[in-house]
C-alpha positions as CSV (number, residue, x, y, z in Angstrom):
1,M,-48.2,-4.0,4.9
2,T,-44.8,-3.9,3.2
3,E,-42.7,-0.8,3.6
4,Q,-40.3,0.0,0.9
5,R,-36.9,1.1,2.0
6,R,-35.9,4.6,1.0
7,P,-32.6,5.0,-0.9
8,D,-29.5,5.9,1.1
9,P,-28.7,9.6,1.0
10,E,-25.6,10.8,-0.9
11,P,-22.5,11.2,1.3
12,L,-21.8,14.6,2.5
13,K,-18.9,16.6,1.0
14,T,-16.6,17.5,3.9
15,K,-13.3,19.3,4.2
16,D,-11.4,16.6,6.0
17,T,-8.0,18.1,5.3
18,L,-8.9,21.4,6.9
19,T,-10.4,19.6,10.0
20,I,-7.3,17.5,10.5
21,L,-4.9,20.5,10.0
22,T,-6.9,22.5,12.5
23,G,-6.7,19.7,15.1
24,T,-3.0,19.1,14.5
25,A,-2.4,22.9,14.9
26,L,-4.2,22.9,18.2
27,W,-2.1,20.0,19.4
28,A,1.0,22.0,18.4
29,V,-0.2,25.0,20.3
30,A,-0.9,22.8,23.3
31,L,2.6,21.4,23.1
32,V,4.1,24.9,23.1
33,V,1.9,25.9,26.1
34,V,2.8,22.8,28.0
35,A,6.5,23.0,27.3
36,L,7.0,26.8,27.8
37,V,4.3,27.8,30.3
38,V,3.4,24.8,32.4
39,R,6.8,23.0,32.4
40,P,5.5,19.8,33.9
41,A,7.8,17.6,36.1
42,D,6.1,14.6,34.5
43,T,6.6,14.4,30.7
44,R,3.3,12.7,29.9
45,P,1.5,15.9,28.9
46,V,4.3,16.6,26.4
47,W,4.1,13.1,24.9
48,T,0.3,13.4,24.7
49,C,0.7,16.5,22.6
50,V,3.4,14.8,20.4
51,A,1.1,11.8,19.9
52,G,-1.7,14.1,18.9
53,I,0.5,15.9,16.3
54,G,1.8,12.5,15.0
55,L,-1.7,11.1,14.6
56,G,-2.9,14.3,13.0
57,L,-0.1,14.0,10.4
58,F,-0.9,10.3,9.8
59,G,-4.6,11.3,9.3
60,L,-3.6,14.0,6.9
61,L,-1.6,11.5,4.8
62,Y,-4.4,9.0,5.0
63,V,-7.1,11.4,3.8
64,R,-5.0,12.8,1.0
65,R,-4.2,9.3,-0.3
66,R,-7.9,8.3,0.0
67,D,-9.0,11.4,-1.9
68,S,-6.5,10.9,-4.7
69,R,-7.9,7.4,-5.2
70,R,-11.5,8.7,-5.7
């Protein structure tokens, strides 16, 4: 009995830019909360938020370039 493979489904249309912007904005809010409210003696939480913002901006640049090539 031979089974025929079904064709792959079409890729989903997603709003990657909106998702990345939302995540980056949440990291920015977390940075403000950590810096103004918590005021940690150790700076690792601050740098974690900064890294999240930086990676979000990189992701935004990557997705926009990828979409412009399509």
